[in-house]
MARRODO-509104 format. One record per residue (C-alpha): residue in three letters; z, y, x. Coordinates in Angstrom, 1 decimal. Each point is the difference from the previous one (the first is absolute). Layout:
BEGIN
R  res       Z       Y       X
R  ALA       Z       Y       X
...
# end
This chain:
BEGIN
R  res       Z       Y       X
R  MET    38.3    10.1    50.3
R  THR    -2.8    -2.2     0.4
R  VAL    -2.3    -0.5    -3.1
R  TRP     1.5    -3.6    -0.2
R  ASP     3.7     1.1    -0.3
R  ARG    -0.8     3.2    -2.1
R  PRO     0.4    -0.7    -3.9
R  ASP    -2.3     0.5    -2.6
R  PRO     0.3     3.2    -2.2
R  PRO     1.2    -0.4    -3.9
R  PRO    -3.1    -0.9    -2.2
R  ARG    -2.4     2.4    -2.0
R  PRO    -2.3    -0.2    -2.1
R  VAL    -3.4    -2.0     1.3
R  SER     2.7    -2.3     1.4
R  LEU    -0.2     0.1     3.7
R  ASP     1.9    -2.3     3.1
R  ARG    -1.2    -1.1     3.3
R  GLU    -1.0    -3.4    -1.1
R  ARG    -3.0     1.7    -2.4
R  ILE    -0.8     2.5     2.6
R  VAL    -0.7    -2.9     2.4
R  ALA    -1.4    -2.0    -1.8
R  ALA    -2.7     2.5    -1.0
R  ALA    -0.5     1.2     3.8
R  VAL    -0.4    -3.7     1.3
R  ALA    -2.8    -0.3    -2.9
R  LEU    -2.1     3.2     0.7
R  ALA     0.3    -1.6     3.9
R  ASP    -1.6    -3.2    -0.7
R  GLU    -2.5     2.4    -2.4
R  GLY    -1.0     2.2     3.0
R  GLY     1.8    -0.5     3.3
R  LEU     3.4     2.2     0.9
R  GLU    -2.4     3.3    -0.2
R  ALA    -0.1    -0.8    -3.7
R  VAL     3.7     0.6    -0.3
R  SER     2.0     3.1     0.2
R  LEU     2.8     1.3    -2.8
R  ARG    -2.5     1.7    -2.1
R  LYS    -1.7    -2.8    -0.5
R  VAL     2.6    -2.4    -0.5
R  ALA     1.4     2.7    -2.8
R  ALA    -3.2    -0.1    -1.7
R  ARG    -0.2    -3.1     0.0
R  LEU     3.9    -0.1    -1.6
R  ASN    -1.0     2.6    -1.8
R  ALA     2.7     2.3     1.0
R  GLY     0.2     3.1     1.7
R  PRO    -0.5    -0.2     4.0
R  MET     3.5     2.2    -0.1
R  ARG     2.0    -3.0    -1.5
R  LEU    -1.2    -2.7     2.7
R  TYR     1.9     2.2     3.1
R  ARG     3.3    -0.7    -1.8
R  TYR    -0.6    -3.6     0.8
R  ILE    -1.9     0.6     3.1
R  SER    -0.1     2.7     2.2
R  THR    -3.2    -0.9     2.4
R  LYS    -3.5    -2.2     0.0
R  GLU     1.7    -1.7     3.3
R  GLU     3.2    -0.9    -2.5
R  LEU    -2.7    -1.4    -3.0
R  PHE    -1.6    -2.2     2.8
R  ASP     3.3    -1.5     1.2
R  LEU     0.7    -0.7    -3.3
R  MET    -3.8    -1.2    -0.6
R  VAL     0.6    -2.6     3.4
R  ASP     3.4    -1.0    -1.1
R  GLU    -1.3    -1.1    -3.3
R  VAL    -3.0    -2.2     1.2
R  GLN     2.9    -1.3     2.4
R  ALA     1.0    -1.6    -3.2
R  GLU    -3.3    -2.2     0.6
R  ILE     0.8    -1.2     3.5
R  LEU     3.4    -1.2    -0.2
R  PRO     0.1    -3.9    -1.1
R  GLU     2.4    -0.9    -2.8
R  GLU     1.2    -2.6     2.5
R  GLN     0.8     0.1     3.7
R  PRO    -1.9    -2.8     1.9
R  GLY     2.0    -2.2     2.3
R  ASP    -2.2     0.1     3.2
R  TRP    -0.1     3.1     1.7
R  ARG    -3.8    -0.2     0.4
R  GLU    -0.5    -0.9    -3.3
R  ALA     1.9     3.1    -1.6
R  LEU    -1.9     2.6     2.6
R  SER    -3.3    -1.8    -0.9
R  VAL     0.6     0.6    -3.9
R  LEU     1.2     3.5     0.4
R  ALA    -3.4     0.7     2.2
R  HIS    -2.3    -1.6    -2.5
R  ARG     2.3     1.6    -3.3
R  THR    -0.6     3.6     2.1
R  ARG    -3.9    -0.9     0.4
R  GLN    -0.2    -1.1    -3.6
R  ALA     1.8     3.2    -1.2
R  ALA    -2.6     2.5     1.8
R  LEU    -2.5    -2.0    -1.0
R  ARG     1.5     1.1    -3.7
R  HIS     0.5     3.4     0.9
R  GLU    -2.3     0.7     2.9
R  TRP     1.7     3.7     0.3
R  LEU     3.0    -2.3     2.3
R  ALA    -1.5     0.2     2.8
R  ASP    -0.1     3.2     0.2
R  LEU     3.5     0.1    -0.6
R  LEU     0.9    -3.0     2.4
R  GLY     1.8    -0.1     3.7
R  GLY     1.3     3.2    -0.2
R  ARG     3.6     1.4    -0.1
R  PRO     1.5    -2.7    -2.0
R  ALA     1.5     1.1    -3.6
R  PHE     3.3    -0.8    -1.3
R  GLY    -0.4    -0.5    -3.7
R  PRO     1.5    -3.2    -1.4
R  ASN    -2.9    -2.7     0.1
R  GLY    -0.7     1.1     3.4
R  LEU     3.3    -0.4     1.5
R  ALA    -0.1    -3.7    -2.0
R  VAL    -3.3    -0.5     1.8
R  ALA     1.2     1.1     3.4
R  GLU     3.1    -2.2    -0.5
R  ALA    -1.8    -2.9    -0.9
R  THR    -2.5     0.5     3.6
R  LEU     3.1     0.5     2.0
R  SER     2.1    -2.8    -1.7
R  ALA    -2.7    -2.4     0.7
R  LEU     0.8     0.0     3.6
R  ASP     3.8     0.6    -0.2
R  GLY     1.3    -2.0     2.8
R  LEU    -3.0    -1.8     1.7
R  ALA     0.1     3.0     2.7
R  ASP     1.8     2.8     1.1
R  VAL    -0.7     3.2    -2.2
R  ASP    -1.9     2.1     2.2
R  THR    -3.0    -3.2     0.1
R  VAL     0.6    -0.2    -3.8
R  MET    -1.2     3.5    -0.3
R  ARG    -2.4    -0.1     2.4
R  ALA    -1.4    -3.3    -1.6
R  VAL     0.0     1.4    -3.5
R  GLY    -1.7     3.3     1.6
R  THR    -2.8    -1.8     1.2
R  VAL    -0.2    -2.3    -2.8
R  SER    -0.3     3.4    -2.5
R  ALA    -2.5     1.4     2.6
R  TYR    -1.9    -2.9    -0.1
R  PHE    -0.7    -0.2    -3.7
R  ASN     0.2     3.8    -0.6
R  GLY    -3.0     0.4     1.9
R  ALA    -2.0    -2.4    -1.2
R  ILE     0.5     0.9    -3.6
R  ARG    -1.0     3.2     0.8
R  ARG    -3.3    -1.4     1.7
R  GLU    -0.6    -2.1    -3.2
R  ILE     0.3     2.6    -2.5
R  THR    -2.1     2.4     2.4
R  ASN    -2.5    -2.4    -0.1
R  VAL     0.3    -0.1    -4.2
R  ARG    -0.4     3.8    -0.1
R  ALA    -2.6    -0.6     2.2
R  GLU    -1.9    -2.5    -2.4
R  ARG     0.8     1.9    -3.0
R  ALA    -1.0     3.8     1.5
R  THR    -3.8    -1.5     1.2
R  GLY    -0.5    -2.6    -2.4
R  LEU    -0.8    -2.7     3.2
R  SER     2.4    -3.0     0.2
R  GLN     0.8    -1.1     3.9
R  HIS    -2.9    -2.0     0.1
R  ASP    -2.4     2.6    -1.4
R  TRP     1.1     2.0     2.5
R  GLN    -0.2    -2.3     2.5
R  ARG    -3.4    -0.6    -0.7
R  ALA    -1.1     3.6     0.0
R  ARG     1.5     0.5     3.8
R  GLY    -1.5    -3.4     0.8
R  PRO    -3.0     1.0     1.7
R  HIS     1.3     2.9     2.0
R  LEU     3.0    -2.5     1.4
R  THR    -2.3    -2.6     0.7
R  LYS    -2.1     2.8     2.0
R  MET     3.3     0.9     1.5
R  LEU     0.6    -3.9     1.0
R  ALA    -3.3    -0.6     1.5
R  THR     0.7     2.6     2.9
R  GLY     2.7    -2.8     1.6
R  ARG     2.2     2.7     0.3
R  PHE     2.9    -1.1    -2.1
R  PRO    -0.3    -3.9    -0.1
R  ALA     3.7    -0.3    -0.9
R  LEU    -0.7     1.7    -3.7
R  ALA    -3.2    -1.8    -0.1
R  LYS     1.8    -3.5     0.3
R  ALA     2.7     1.3    -2.5
R  VAL    -3.4     0.9    -2.5
R  HIS    -1.7    -3.1     0.9
R  ASP     2.8    -2.5    -0.2
R  GLY     2.8     1.7    -1.7
R  THR     1.1    -1.6    -3.4
R  ASP    -0.2     2.5    -2.6
R  VAL     3.1    -0.4    -2.4
R  ASP     1.3     1.7    -3.3
R  ALA     3.0     2.9     0.3
R  GLY     1.9    -2.5    -1.3
R  THR    -0.2    -2.5     2.4
R  SER     0.1     2.2     3.0
R  PHE     3.1     1.5    -1.3
R  ALA     1.9    -3.3    -0.1
R  THR    -1.5    -0.9     3.2
R  GLY     1.4     3.1     1.6
R  LEU     3.1    -0.4    -1.4
R  ASP     0.5    -3.3     1.0
R  TRP    -0.6     1.1     4.0
R  VAL     2.4     3.1    -0.5
R  LEU     2.8    -2.9    -1.0
R  ASP    -0.7    -2.4     2.7
R  ALA     0.8     3.4     2.1
R  VAL     2.9     0.6    -1.9
R  ALA     1.5    -3.8     0.5
R  ALA    -0.5    -0.2     3.7
R  LYS     2.7     3.0     0.0
R  LEU     2.3    -0.9    -2.2
R  ILE     2.3    -1.8     2.2
R  ARG     4.1    -0.1    -1.7
R  PRO     2.3     2.1     1.5
R  PRO     3.1    -1.7     1.3
R  ALA     2.6    -0.9    -2.0
# end
């Protein structure tokens, strides 16, 4: 029996339910990351005995599954866009926005799928956007390619956000601090392609970079969407 199928036990004093437990766990993770989440700490947040939580959740991994599914509700759009490209773009951008609100989500993206109701709804919205545009294997590969892009881009952005917080240096401050060394290395002439990128490349913000990369990936997907024969 999975955590999704197991019914809640009857309530007891200091009323508990999965909704309250998951909300407390999400709050702890938002404050201190996944390392701040344990069944003991969640119980303390709820003023309940730790053993009581095991009546609802067996392991920390189950708790993480429930937390991810809770945030998946923020990703699912209220209405499904009619165009497949817009639908996938909306899901990608909403995933990024959710990860910026809940940085710990980046640590759990891209693994084995969780089968909570919100996660299944997101998967259904993703696949249905491409339904009928190609054979099912092409659709699955298209979805996997788009997901791989935005999951990786989100992880990189969150890593940079964490580094800025940990060091107290913005991305530009960090670049300036390492500028003299990089300038010296580029002056050797050993890295001409890198020198061209550094000197001539346009520096864009994370949101613009994410959107541009997503558009390129969607362009590639569009080239593969050939309707199956009737």
